MARPAPA-546988 format. One line per field, with one value per residue (C-alpha): residue in three letters; chain; x, y, z. Coordinates in nm, 3 decimals. Layout:
N
resn = (ala  ...)
chain = (A  ...)
px = (X  ...)
py = (Y  ...)
pz = (Z  ...)
This chain:
338
resn = (unk  unk  unk  unk  unk  unk  unk  unk  unk  unk  unk  unk  unk  unk  unk  unk  unk  unk  unk  unk  unk  unk  unk  unk  unk  unk  unk  unk  unk  unk  unk  unk  unk  unk  unk  unk  unk  unk  unk  unk  unk  unk  unk  unk  unk  unk  unk  unk  unk  unk  unk  unk  unk  unk  unk  unk  unk  unk  unk  unk  unk  unk  unk  unk  unk  unk  unk  unk  unk  unk  unk  unk  unk  unk  unk  unk  unk  unk  unk  unk  unk  unk  unk  unk  unk  unk  unk  unk  unk  unk  unk  unk  unk  unk  unk  unk  unk  unk  unk  unk  unk  unk  unk  unk  unk  unk  unk  unk  unk  unk  unk  unk  unk  unk  unk  unk  unk  unk  unk  unk  unk  unk  unk  unk  unk  unk  unk  unk  unk  unk  unk  unk  unk  unk  unk  unk  unk  unk  unk  unk  unk  unk  unk  unk  unk  unk  unk  unk  unk  unk  unk  unk  unk  unk  unk  unk  unk  unk  unk  unk  unk  unk  unk  unk  unk  unk  unk  unk  unk  unk  unk  unk  unk  unk  unk  unk  unk  unk  unk  unk  unk  unk  unk  unk  unk  unk  unk  unk  unk  unk  unk  unk  unk  unk  unk  unk  unk  unk  unk  unk  unk  unk  unk  unk  unk  unk  unk  unk  unk  unk  unk  unk  unk  unk  unk  unk  unk  unk  unk  unk  unk  unk  unk  unk  unk  unk  unk  unk  unk  unk  unk  unk  unk  unk  unk  unk  unk  unk  unk  unk  unk  unk  unk  unk  unk  unk  unk  unk  unk  unk  unk  unk  unk  unk  unk  unk  unk  unk  unk  unk  unk  unk  unk  unk  unk  unk  unk  unk  unk  unk  unk  unk  unk  unk  unk  unk  unk  unk  unk  unk  unk  unk  unk  unk  unk  unk  unk  unk  unk  unk  unk  unk  unk  unk  unk  unk  unk  unk  unk  unk  unk  unk  unk  unk  unk  unk  unk  unk  unk  unk  unk  unk  unk  unk  unk  unk  unk  unk  unk  unk  unk  unk  unk  unk  unk  unk  unk  unk  unk  unk  unk  unk  unk  unk  unk  unk  unk  unk)
chain = (A  A  A  A  A  A  A  A  A  A  A  A  A  A  A  A  A  A  A  A  A  A  A  A  A  A  A  A  A  A  A  A  A  A  A  A  A  A  A  A  A  A  A  A  A  A  A  A  A  A  A  A  A  A  A  A  A  A  A  A  A  A  A  A  A  A  A  A  A  A  A  A  A  A  A  A  A  A  A  A  A  A  A  A  A  A  A  A  A  A  A  A  A  A  A  A  A  A  A  A  A  A  A  A  A  A  A  A  A  A  A  A  A  A  A  A  A  A  A  A  A  A  A  A  A  A  A  A  A  A  A  A  A  A  A  A  A  A  A  A  A  A  A  A  A  A  A  A  A  A  A  A  A  A  A  A  A  A  A  A  A  A  A  A  A  A  A  A  A  A  A  A  A  A  A  A  A  A  A  A  A  A  A  A  A  A  A  A  A  A  A  A  A  A  A  A  A  A  A  A  A  A  A  A  A  A  A  A  A  A  A  A  A  A  A  A  A  A  A  A  A  A  A  A  A  A  A  A  A  A  A  A  A  A  A  A  A  A  A  A  A  A  A  A  A  A  A  A  A  A  A  A  A  A  A  A  A  A  A  A  A  A  A  A  A  A  A  A  A  A  A  A  A  A  A  A  A  A  A  A  A  A  A  A  A  A  A  A  A  A  A  A  A  A  A  A  A  A  A  A  A  A  A  A  A  A  A  A  A  A  A  A  A  A  A  A  A  A  A  A  A  A  A  A  A  A  A  A  A  A  A  A  A  A  A  A  A  A)
px = (1.143  0.992  1.239  1.247  1.311  1.596  1.350  1.180  1.520  1.645  1.321  1.284  1.619  1.694  1.408  1.525  1.459  1.732  1.690  1.995  2.098  1.964  2.012  2.300  2.188  1.897  1.849  1.863  1.815  1.759  1.931  1.803  1.853  1.904  2.042  2.001  2.378  2.335  2.163  2.485  2.652  2.397  2.041  1.829  1.664  1.992  1.968  2.201  2.293  2.430  2.732  2.850  2.731  2.775  3.084  3.150  3.259  3.365  3.616  3.890  3.747  3.993  3.950  4.241  4.229  4.487  4.267  3.940  3.864  3.775  3.965  3.806  3.872  3.678  3.875  3.772  3.817  4.165  4.086  4.103  3.871  3.893  3.564  3.533  3.214  3.104  3.335  3.204  3.418  3.701  3.977  4.283  4.500  4.472  4.577  4.530  4.688  4.867  5.023  5.071  4.898  4.680  4.793  4.543  4.421  4.407  4.045  4.079  4.378  4.305  4.380  4.154  4.182  4.348  4.457  4.699  5.024  5.158  5.323  5.010  5.113  4.859  4.902  4.714  4.646  4.728  4.526  4.660  5.025  4.976  5.157  5.131  5.225  5.285  5.184  5.300  4.976  5.156  5.359  5.151  5.477  5.421  5.673  5.628  5.642  5.626  5.521  5.616  5.643  5.932  6.013  5.658  5.425  5.119  4.782  4.601  4.641  4.295  4.284  4.518  4.546  4.832  4.912  5.179  5.499  5.341  5.326  5.105  4.862  4.703  4.498  4.572  4.278  4.277  3.989  4.207  4.280  4.025  4.039  4.083  4.260  4.292  4.471  4.802  4.927  4.881  5.218  5.116  4.923  4.714  4.537  4.714  4.694  5.029  5.220  5.512  5.712  5.647  5.972  5.884  6.109  6.020  5.719  5.561  5.255  4.989  4.734  4.684  4.375  4.106  3.972  3.886  4.047  3.924  3.871  4.106  4.111  4.304  4.170  4.245  4.501  4.674  4.626  4.369  4.344  4.015  3.989  3.670  3.617  3.405  3.350  2.971  3.031  3.213  3.101  3.257  3.480  3.777  4.004  4.338  4.553  4.853  5.170  5.359  5.588  5.289  5.305  5.001  5.013  4.717  4.539  4.245  3.913  3.553  3.426  3.105  2.903  2.692  2.566  2.203  2.224  2.385  2.105  1.855  2.036  2.098  2.317  2.693  2.941  3.191  3.433  3.602  3.581  3.694  3.738  3.632  3.830  3.554  3.642  3.322  3.351  3.180  3.205  3.050  2.849  2.530  2.281  2.517  2.756  2.712  2.780  2.939  3.021  3.370  3.221  3.085  2.719  2.545  2.402  2.253  2.302  2.330  2.186  2.195  1.999  2.310  2.622  2.856  3.228  3.399  3.373  3.576  3.534  3.571  3.506  3.498  3.516  3.138  3.066  3.079  3.151  3.044  3.143  2.847  2.843  2.830  2.796  2.938  2.714  2.757  2.574  2.623  2.719  2.664  3.028  3.359  3.510  3.871)
py = (-0.872  -1.037  -1.120  -1.492  -1.666  -1.910  -2.201  -2.109  -2.054  -2.400  -2.565  -2.394  -2.302  -2.641  -2.584  -2.247  -2.231  -2.199  -2.224  -2.342  -2.097  -1.805  -1.471  -1.252  -0.974  -1.175  -1.184  -1.518  -1.649  -1.440  -1.278  -1.382  -1.185  -1.395  -1.127  -0.745  -0.719  -0.795  -0.462  -0.260  -0.482  -0.559  -0.478  -0.795  -0.642  -0.609  -0.822  -1.116  -1.067  -1.333  -1.196  -1.516  -1.878  -2.203  -2.334  -2.671  -2.556  -2.200  -2.114  -1.878  -1.530  -1.243  -0.877  -0.709  -0.337  -0.251  -0.305  -0.340  -0.701  -1.027  -1.352  -1.686  -2.052  -2.332  -2.598  -2.917  -2.748  -2.617  -2.261  -1.929  -1.662  -1.283  -1.097  -0.725  -0.520  -0.477  -0.752  -1.057  -1.358  -1.471  -1.730  -1.578  -1.878  -2.199  -2.416  -2.248  -2.537  -2.849  -2.815  -3.100  -3.439  -3.494  -3.811  -4.078  -4.021  -3.641  -3.532  -3.152  -3.024  -2.651  -2.372  -2.343  -2.056  -1.738  -1.413  -1.128  -1.079  -0.743  -0.678  -0.747  -1.091  -1.371  -1.641  -1.964  -2.296  -2.505  -2.821  -3.008  -2.920  -2.988  -2.669  -2.304  -2.096  -1.730  -1.582  -1.252  -1.104  -0.910  -1.200  -1.492  -1.657  -1.907  -1.997  -2.255  -2.116  -2.456  -2.803  -3.039  -3.094  -3.296  -3.427  -3.541  -3.380  -3.201  -3.366  -3.096  -2.744  -2.592  -2.240  -1.976  -1.640  -1.408  -1.275  -1.063  -1.018  -1.193  -1.532  -1.769  -1.997  -2.275  -2.594  -2.927  -3.171  -3.455  -3.323  -3.297  -3.669  -3.908  -4.153  -3.900  -4.041  -4.379  -4.235  -4.404  -4.055  -3.936  -3.916  -3.755  -3.958  -3.656  -3.350  -3.049  -2.679  -2.510  -2.183  -2.082  -1.763  -1.547  -1.665  -2.031  -2.093  -2.248  -2.462  -2.567  -2.771  -2.596  -2.878  -3.233  -3.328  -3.210  -3.464  -3.207  -2.864  -2.627  -2.248  -2.029  -1.672  -1.439  -1.169  -0.804  -0.786  -1.105  -1.253  -1.522  -1.791  -1.940  -2.276  -2.429  -2.803  -2.948  -3.279  -3.331  -3.518  -3.218  -2.921  -2.639  -2.337  -2.364  -2.097  -2.060  -1.776  -1.652  -1.526  -1.215  -1.426  -1.573  -1.915  -2.078  -2.021  -2.247  -2.550  -2.521  -2.514  -2.501  -2.149  -2.196  -2.518  -2.601  -2.940  -2.827  -2.690  -3.011  -3.211  -2.999  -3.090  -2.733  -2.708  -2.691  -2.733  -2.502  -2.397  -2.067  -1.749  -1.388  -1.183  -0.819  -0.535  -0.520  -0.874  -1.025  -1.350  -1.400  -1.778  -2.045  -2.309  -2.511  -2.273  -2.010  -1.742  -1.693  -1.356  -1.428  -1.180  -1.176  -1.349  -1.636  -1.533  -1.620  -1.287  -1.394  -1.587  -1.493  -1.777  -1.823  -2.150  -2.357  -2.447  -2.152  -2.224  -1.895  -1.517  -1.196  -0.821  -0.614  -0.291  -0.024  -0.291  -0.287  -0.557  -0.921  -1.159  -1.519  -1.830  -2.064  -2.398  -2.320  -1.942  -1.622  -1.365  -1.031  -0.847  -0.500  -0.444  -0.139  -0.135  -0.201  -0.541  -0.422)
pz = (-7.470  -7.165  -6.892  -6.817  -6.490  -6.431  -6.422  -6.750  -6.911  -6.819  -6.918  -7.252  -7.400  -7.550  -7.791  -7.923  -8.297  -8.556  -8.931  -9.131  -9.398  -9.197  -9.372  -9.264  -9.035  -8.905  -8.528  -8.348  -7.997  -7.688  -7.392  -7.050  -6.730  -6.417  -6.186  -6.176  -6.214  -6.584  -6.648  -6.631  -6.891  -7.159  -7.262  -7.285  -7.594  -7.782  -8.099  -8.158  -8.523  -8.760  -8.947  -9.118  -9.144  -9.330  -9.150  -8.989  -8.639  -8.565  -8.293  -8.179  -8.255  -8.214  -8.308  -8.485  -8.412  -8.676  -8.979  -8.791  -8.871  -8.701  -8.737  -8.651  -8.720  -8.880  -8.694  -8.880  -9.219  -9.128  -9.236  -9.049  -9.186  -9.191  -9.149  -9.208  -9.211  -9.572  -9.701  -9.523  -9.430  -9.656  -9.603  -9.438  -9.346  -9.547  -9.377  -9.042  -8.854  -8.969  -9.315  -9.558  -9.557  -9.250  -9.070  -8.978  -8.626  -8.646  -8.615  -8.611  -8.808  -8.788  -8.545  -8.242  -7.989  -8.118  -7.948  -8.017  -7.831  -7.709  -8.046  -8.248  -8.368  -8.378  -8.117  -8.179  -8.018  -8.323  -8.273  -8.575  -8.525  -8.152  -8.059  -7.961  -8.263  -8.348  -8.684  -8.832  -8.966  -9.241  -9.384  -9.246  -9.142  -8.861  -8.592  -8.317  -7.963  -7.796  -7.906  -7.626  -7.254  -7.112  -7.457  -7.538  -7.793  -7.668  -7.732  -7.933  -7.794  -7.759  -7.614  -7.476  -7.302  -7.209  -6.864  -6.698  -6.904  -7.201  -7.029  -7.230  -7.048  -7.252  -7.236  -7.401  -7.422  -7.678  -7.893  -8.204  -8.195  -8.345  -8.056  -7.778  -7.474  -7.648  -7.951  -8.037  -8.124  -7.765  -7.589  -7.259  -7.001  -6.895  -7.036  -6.899  -6.830  -6.894  -6.891  -7.111  -7.147  -7.452  -7.613  -7.567  -7.270  -6.935  -7.023  -6.694  -6.594  -6.387  -6.362  -6.487  -6.288  -6.532  -6.778  -7.045  -6.985  -7.252  -7.239  -7.039  -6.911  -6.682  -6.449  -6.538  -6.257  -6.378  -6.032  -6.113  -6.377  -6.502  -6.679  -6.817  -6.837  -7.116  -6.938  -6.905  -6.580  -6.429  -6.639  -6.441  -6.458  -6.223  -6.086  -5.910  -5.783  -5.979  -5.814  -5.922  -6.142  -6.325  -6.164  -6.006  -5.630  -5.552  -5.696  -5.933  -5.745  -5.876  -5.950  -6.153  -6.179  -6.486  -6.366  -6.361  -6.715  -6.841  -6.678  -6.871  -7.194  -7.295  -7.606  -7.550  -7.266  -7.092  -7.367  -7.454  -7.249  -7.229  -6.911  -6.933  -6.779  -6.514  -6.409  -6.549  -6.741  -7.075  -7.087  -7.303  -7.127  -7.172  -7.332  -7.472  -7.347  -6.975  -6.814  -6.476  -6.200  -6.046  -5.740  -5.953  -5.978  -6.306  -6.420  -6.751  -7.071  -7.438  -7.643  -8.020  -8.006  -8.076  -7.882  -7.829  -7.864  -7.783  -7.791  -7.802  -7.765  -8.080  -8.273  -8.000  -7.730  -7.686  -7.944  -7.838  -8.125  -8.065  -8.257  -8.232  -8.409  -8.783  -8.755  -8.610  -8.442  -8.269  -7.993  -7.851  -7.488  -7.270  -7.156  -7.328  -7.258  -7.277)
């Protein structure tokens, strides 16, 4: 594969081909190297392989080591799927989010971001229920961790990550509501970034300045928080410092700017992310999953040809699973992400 320059990437990626109904196992897209630092993390010739397709909008991938399978959400369809090599993708949670009749005004009733807690339970940002929930993978029993702030329901919880002592950090944009900020169902006047203890106690607001907080990640040392914003007018990843008790010790400040990529009309916006044990971010943005150095340098981009929603490390830690529009793909890394 010929290495491309940053200019040729931005000029040409919007036209990447993708054929609906693409066969499983077929390679799509390309990996582009923008900085030599990418070479230690991934081979630009590594194929991006489709492992499942035909969904409405895939999100929230999480690898479950005990059982060796991937879970991911189809948010609008309110289904979480279980994918295992050799078995393919099959419904695992139906519904994945809001149970019962879907009220008018709810646009995305399903689960969105998903991770595992320290005990191996599934934690989800339940968009339809407008809550952070915990699911026992053996029994599929769901319990609500938190569903409100100062007596008001969250908008539509979107993504989450755990930090020191199991603290849960999460974002709450209004994407799950049909009318967004103008929805009559919206009880909070802002779209927040929050933290809550693992047992659901001490819900606290970290930030309410972002118009569309979305993906979220924590540094390996639990001393830095990353938040992506899917607002095309301020398409950035922000960061702040975390204190020893898990609270934010500084305000969110810009870390990576995707303004140029938005201007080029590359597919997608800053969305979900995962932070590798090396401190590198694998973060969705215009054009695909961007590989970002701990100092904020854009090292390269993994593009499927469609908008990328989220990603996770899986198998032996050297496989990156990507939820991208109506499909799920995987690509091999040179180093383990966890």
